[in-house]
N, C-alpha and C positions, 0 to 999 in steps of 0.2 A: 504494500500500500504506500503510495507516494503522496507527498504534500508539497505544494508550491510555497517556498519560503524565499522572499526577495527575488522572485523570478527563477529560482533554482529548484529542481525536483529533488526532494529528500525522502529517503525511505524511512517510514515511521512505524511500520508494522509488517510482519510477514504472516500471511494467512495460510491455513492448511485445509485438509479435507474436512468438509462439514461446516466451515466458517461461512458467514454471510457478510455482504457488503452492500452499500447503497441504501441501507435501511433508514437512515436519518432523512435523506432527501425524499425517499418514498413516503415516509410517515408524515413529515412536516411540510412537504411541498416547497422546501427552501433549496437553494443551490447546493450541489454536492460539495463535500468538504475535502475530498481526496480523490486520487486516481488509482486504479488498480491495474497492474500489468501482470500477466501470467509468465512465469519462468519455465513452465512446462505445460503439457496438454491439460486442458480443463474441461470438465462437463459442468455446465451451469444451468440452473433453473431460473427462469425469468418470472417474476411476480409483478403484476400490475397494481397500481394504487387502488383501483376499484376492487380487485380480488382481495387485497389485504384489508381494506376497509370493511368488506363483507365478512371476512373471517374474524376480525377483531370486534366488529360491531360498532360501526360509525354511529356516533350519538349515544353510545352506551357509556356507563361508568368506566369500563375497561378501555374503551376507545379513547376516552378523555385522559386517562392516566398514561396510556401509551403515547399519545400526542404530546402531553406535557413533558414527559421524559425526553422525547425526541427534540423538542424545542430547547430544553435546558441543556442537553448534550451539545446541540448546535452552538449555543451561546458559549459554552465552555471551550469548545473546539476553536471558536473565533478568538477567544482570549489566549489560548495556547499558541495559536498561530502568531498573534501579535507579540507574545513573549519570545518566540523563536526568531522572529524578524528583528526584534531589539537585540537579541544575543548576536545574530549574524552581523549586525551593524556595529557591534562592540559597545552598545549602550548598556546602562544599568537596567536591570529588569524591573518593570512595574506593570501591575495589572491595569488593563484598560477597562473602564466600566462598560457593561453591556448596553 
């Protein structure tokens, strides 16, 4: 899994069999936060937003919890990216308010 930091792709996580990706963009309808590149052959299952919302129960209490978690994760990811960019520029680290 790669993340763009100051225009440079950095590896931030290695996925393995059974892992999922793209869930935050799928759940929150916000832009994706990383890029995934395969280093070997991959078999993937594509799940649409509509199918996921039907499975989770859009409008249900569970759907609301899942959406809230996705939104919060996205906010934390943006803060982490800002910190990585500060570090890459040699600046002191400071949290950027959401």
